[in-house]
N, C-alpha and C positions, 0 to 999 in steps of 0.2 A: 372560423368561429368568431362570433361577435364579441366585442369587448364589453366588460361590465362598465357602467357609467355611474358616477357619483351624483349627488344632488346638483352639481354644477355642470353636468353634462360632460365631465372629463373621464377618459378611460382609466380604470384602476385595476389592480390585481385581484385575484380571487381572495375572498375573506378566509381567515383561519381563526375562527372565534374561540376554539378550544385549545389553541396553542399555549404551551407553557415552556419555559426554559428546560433544556434537557440536562441530565447529569454529565459532568465532565468525564472523559475516558479515565479508567482506573487501572491500577496494576493488577490485572486479572490474567489468568491463563485460560486459553480456549484450545480444545483438542479435537482433532479430526481423525481420519483413518491413517494418514501418512505422517502427520506432524502435530506438534504442539507449539502454539505461539504463547510465550510467557514473558513476564517482565525481564528486561535485560539486567544482568548482574555480573559484575567483574569477576568475582570469585567462581561463579558457576560456569560462565560462558567465555571469558576473554581468551583463555588458552586454546579452546576448541576453535573459536572463530579465527584467531590469528593463523592457526595451522590450516584451516580450510581456505582462507584467503591466499595463503602462501602457495597453494596449488596452481594458481594462475601463472601463466608464462611470463607476464610482465605486469606493469601497473596500470594498464589501460582501463580496467574496471573502475578506477578511481578518477578518471579524467573529468567526468561530469558531476562528481561529488564535491561538496565544499571542503572535505577533509581527505587525508590519505594521499598516496599510500603510506603505510607505516613501516618504518625500518626495522623495528625490533618488537618482540612480544611486550616489553615494558612500555614502549611507546603506545601500543594499542591498548594495553590495560589502563594506562593513564587516561586515554581518551574515553574509554568506557566508564571509568570511575567518575569522570567529569560530567558526561551527559546523563548519567543516571541520578544526578543530584537535583534535577528539575523535573517538573511535571509537563512542561510544554517546550520542546517536543518530548513526548513520552515514548521511550524506545522499548522495543520488544525483540526477543531472540526467537528464531525459528529452530526448533529442535526436531531433528529427524527421529521418529519413533523407532525406526529399525536399528539405529546405532546408539541412540540416546545422546548424540552430540549436537551442539549448536552449529548450524551451517549457514546462517545469514541473519540479517537484522532488517527491521523496518520500524517506522515511528508514526504515531498519530500526533499531528502538529497543527499549528495555527488554529487552535481549538476555539470555537465560538458557540458555546452551549446555549446562549440566549437565542441564537438564530438556528441552532441545530446544524452547524456546518463544521466539518473537520477535513483535514488533508492527510492522506497517506504519503509519507516521504522518507527521505534518508534510506532508501531501499538499497541495501548492500548484500547481494546474493553471491555466495561463493560458487566456484565451479562444481561443487558437490550438489548445489541446489538449482542452478540455472537450467532451464529447459526441462525440468522434471515435473511430474505431478505434484510433488511436494511444494514446489514454488507456487503453483496455481492454488493449491489448497490453503497455503499460508495467507495469500491475498484474500481468498474467499472467507476464511475464518475471521479475519479482521473486519471485512465488510459486513459480515453477518452480525458481529458484535455491535458495530456502530448502528446499523439499521434496525435489527430485530430486538436487540436488548436495550440500547440507549435511545432509540427512536429518533435518530437524526433525519434531517430533510435532504442533506446534500453531502456528498463524499467526493473530495477533490484529488486530482493528480496533477502535479506541475513538474515540468522538467525543462532543461535547456532545449531550445527549439532545434538545436543541431544534434541532439541525442536520439538518433534514429532507433536504436533498440528499445529505449524507454517509451518512445511514442508508439512504436509497434505493439509493445506489451499493453499499453493502456487501451488501445483499440481492441486487442484480442480479448481482454478481460471484460469488455463491455462498456467502457467509458465513452462519452461523447466529446468530441473535440469542440472547443468553444472559441479558440482564437489565439493570437500571439500578443503578449504584452511586450512591446519593444523597449530595449535598453532598461530592463526592469531590475537587473541585479548586477553587481560587480563581485566576482569571486575568483580567487586564484590569479588575480591581476588581469582579468579579462572581463569583457562585457558579455552579458547574457540576455538574449531575448527569451522569454519564458512562454512555453506552450501550455495552455490550460485545458484540462479535461475534467469531466464530472460524471457522477451517477446521482440521480435524484431519487427520492423515496417513491415517486410514481413509477420509475423505471426499474427499481430494485426487484420487484417480484419476478419480472421477466429475466433480468440479468442473473439473479440468484438461482432461479429454476434451472437455467442453462448450465451454470457452474455446478450445481448439485448433480445434474444428469451426466455431465462430462466426468465428474469425479467418481461416479458410481462404479462399483466393481464390474458391472455388466459392460462398461465401455472399454475394458482392457482385456487383452488376450492373456494367455498363460505366460507369455514372455514380458508382460507389463507394457505392451505397446497399445496406444489408443486405437480404437476402432473407428471413431468419428472425431474430427477436429472440433474444437470449441465453437468455431464460427458455424460449422455445419449443424451442430446441436442447437445453437441459438436460432438459426433460420428455420 
């Protein structure tokens, strides 16, 4: 594809003459078939979340997080109380509609409304959530909110380059790998190279369509097992 040239003969990006700054993410709830993603609240969610995280055999789920593991319910409640006092990162709880209990969290962070860019991060999914349709729907609901309601251009996913499960999850959900930012972060006393992924507004129709089809009741048998994988649906 030939590049656009300006009056000086230099290649430039495509024009976006109608672009305006987007709204910042808000404390809203979005609900699907399996779950509801709602603003994190210490009184409503902290006890359920601590109990859900405590089902893990050890603290390995917190290795690549900037916080945790938490030793007591009070420690976790104090953390939730602190992170809910700010708007960026803006944390959400994932509530399983079957049980009515919170089973994980994720946040919209590094918000850039002027350019329509935001990152999903601080993803902490408990054993009750990981590997389930609920986890996929939670990610889809937040993506849909950002692209379809807020009108953003870019949705980012970043993680420690050594965090293989997170990198696998990003690709499964439809993110595109963009590269490694070397020695980008220091956390928990160690250096992190950060892997970058994104979905853009031009990719979202295809990515969103595949997620909706995968989440459809028609894609699950009577035992709740998927008939087609997400990658197969996307292809």
